C-alpha positions, -999 to +999 in steps of 0.1 A: +310-155+045+294-160+011+285-196+019+269-186+052+250-158+035+238-182+008+225-206+036+206-179+053+193-166+020+179-201+014+164-205+049+148-170+047+132-178+014+118-211+027+104-195+059+087-166+043+078-181+009+041-183+014+035-148+028+059-132+003+040-149-025+007-136-012+021-101-009+037-103-043+006-115-062-019-092-044+005-062-047+009-066-084-028-067-089-034-037-067-011-015-088-041-013-111-068-012-084-086+019-096-087+005-132-100-028-120-127-012-098-137+010-126-141-020-149-160-042-124-180-014-107-185+015-131-217+026-115-198+032-082-165+045-095-174+066-125-193+098-131-199+120-161-196+157-159-189+186-183-155+203-179-173+234-166-195+216-141-185+226-105-184+203-075-214+206-052-206+221-018-188+197+005-213+205+033-242+195+010-224+163+000-217+154+036-252+161+046-265+138+018-243+110+029-253+112+065-290+118+060-291+087+038-272+067+065-283+081+098-266+053+118-232+064+107-207+092+113-181+105+089-145+093+092-130+107+060-137+119+025-118+115-007-120+146-030-119+143-068-126+169-095-115+152-127-151+149-140-149+112-142-142+096-108-166+097-079-159+107-043-156+078-018-168+087+017-157+067+047-184+061+073-181+047+109-211+029+123-220+045+156-209+026+187-184+005+168-150+008+151-165-007+119-156+014+089-176+014+057-173+031+023-199+047+002-196+064-032-212+097-041-215+118-073-199+150-063-215+169-092-251+158-085-251+148-049-265+113-058-253+084-036-240+057-059-238+028-034-248+016+000-223+016+028-201-015+025-174-029+048-139-019+038-131-054+026-165-060+008-153-057-028-127-080-043-099-054-046-106-041-011-104-076+001-071-081-017-058-049-001-066-062+034-050-096+024-019-078+011-015-056+042-025-079+071-035-113+057-071-105+070-058-108+106-056-071+115-027-062+138-015-098+141-015-102+104+003-069+099+030-082+123+034-112+101+035-090+070+062-068+086+084-098+093+078-111+058+088-077+044+120-077+065+129-111+051+121-100+016+144-070+021+171-093+034+166-117+004+169-088-021+201-074-005+217-108+001+209-120-034+226-090-049+257-097-028+258-134-034+254-130-072+272-097-076+295-112-102+266-122-123+264-086-136+291-095-161+268-121-177+234-106-167+214-117-197+232-151-202+209-180-202+223-214-210+192-227-227+209-259-238+221-268-204+205-292-179+175-280-161+194-273-129+218-250-146+191-233-166+170-227-135+200-213-117+206-189-145+170-178-145+170-174-107+201-152-108+190-131-138+155-125-125+168-118-090+194-093-101+170-074-124+141-073-099+160-068-067+161-030-067+123-028-071+117-056-046+140-039-020+120-007-024+087-025-021+099-044+010+114-014+027+083+009+022+059-019+030+078-028+062+077+009+073+039+012+068+033-021+086+054-011+117+038+024+117+004+009+117+013-016+145+029+011+166-002+033+162-025+005+173-004-005+203+001+031+215-034+043+209-054+011+217-029-012+234-049-012+266-079-025+247-098+007+252-115+020+221-134+052+218-165+044+198-180+075+181-216+080+190-221+116+178-201+142+158-170+154+175-170+187+157-191+218+161-223+215+142-222+248+124-187+244+110-186+248+072-163+222+057-167+238+023-154+271+038-124+252+054-117+235+020-116+269+004-094+283+031-070+254+029-064+264-008-054+299+004-031+288+032-007+270+009+001+282-026-013+258-053-027+234-026-054+211-039-070+189-012-074+152-020-085+138+014-104+151+044-096+134+077-125+139+101-121+140+139-134+105+147-114+103+179-112+129+207-076+139+201-081+144+163-090+176+145-101+185+109-072+179+084-071+183+047-043+164+029-034+173-007-009+180-033+010+211-045+028+221-077+063+206-072+093+197-093+098+166-072+082+137-090+080+117-058+059+141-038+026+123-033-010+136-037-012+138+001+022+154+007+009+187+022-017+193+049-038+220+065-054+213+099-082+232+117-096+230+152-128+209+153-146+232+177-134+267+167-125+260+130-093+280+136-062+272+117-040+249+138-011+240+115-001+236+079+027+218+061+040+226+026+060+197+014+082+221-006+094+236+027+094+204+047+125+187+061+144+159+043+129+131+065+094+143+058+100+144+021+117+110+022+088+094+040+062+110+018+079+095-013+071+060+000+036+062-015+047+067-051+077+044-047+056+016-033+029+017-059+052+028-087+031+056-102+058+083-101+065+078-138+030+072-150+018+040-168+053+028-177+065+026-141+033+011-130+036-017-155+073-022-145+063-024-108+035-048-116+057-072-136+087-070-113+065-073-083+054-107-095+090-119-098+090-136-063+067-162-078+093-172-104+121-168-079+103-191-055+097-217-081+133-218-094+147-214-059+127-242-045+137-265-074+174-257-068+171-262-031+154-296-037+182-305-062+209-297-036+191-318-010+188-347-034+225-344-043+235-344-006+213-375+001+228-393-029+263-384-018+256-396+017+242-429+004+273-434-018+296-428+011+276-452+032+278-479+006+316-475+003+319-478+041+297-509+041+317-524+012+350-520+032 
């Protein structure tokens, strides 16, 4: 069985090598997406405000964004109040399904950028490349398969080299290159496999979730293109924001999902005080009717079922920020290990191929000699 597993491990690595390398490199970079954006685009990402400075009313901010961009409707809004990071607003161009992003100073109401496509900036482009290889649903399907293969490689590698634990940090530096590369491949694989398995599993889940959503919602090719607001004009989003904080104890909204499709309502996603370090900043939600502004539903992650809590943990597990900077650095470094594994694995595969060819040639010479 081990021999067969080893063979399929090799074949899987060869088949999915390129997409896994792309996912690996882009993913490690995106662990520090906010920091990179803040360094490259401080005028968009950063604001300066005193600790006592309050946010401007959400209604005023939304009106500013729309009045400056009258050909768009709102699709979503990220809410920050740390006195240093700006609010990104997500706009949908009327009559299309083209999403754009604009940055706004939530303490002054000043728009900090023009609407730009979701993949306009380098890190946003890398995010699209990471998730779908820039091919939308088709690319997400390829990424899903690659994630499954990566999951298989992580599990099968731990099984194949399970006895390597006894000599985990043994590197025969004086040995021939083939043995040294084999030691490196085993050691790196065993050390990084737990993290790579987490990344592959959570990434595969998000890919298949997105694919299922697109197929079920737009599988017939019919898209509902927004041409006007789908919510009642006199609804106060600031009032709903304040109400959401009262509906759930310690609730702090981080994202507003606007009703950009007929079957969607107004939903605030946010975080709550929790002892679970894996609860994400969007773990709880409060939803309101888009025409009456009446409360529809709410979810407190502290009272949610085990499956909901488990799925919500995927965000922090995938990006590695559940333990602060230390775990992010670990995730960034170990997320790059498929590059080293691919290099050493490809070399070992080529060596085995060469060895088989040479053995075959020797046997043929012996046959010819007789």
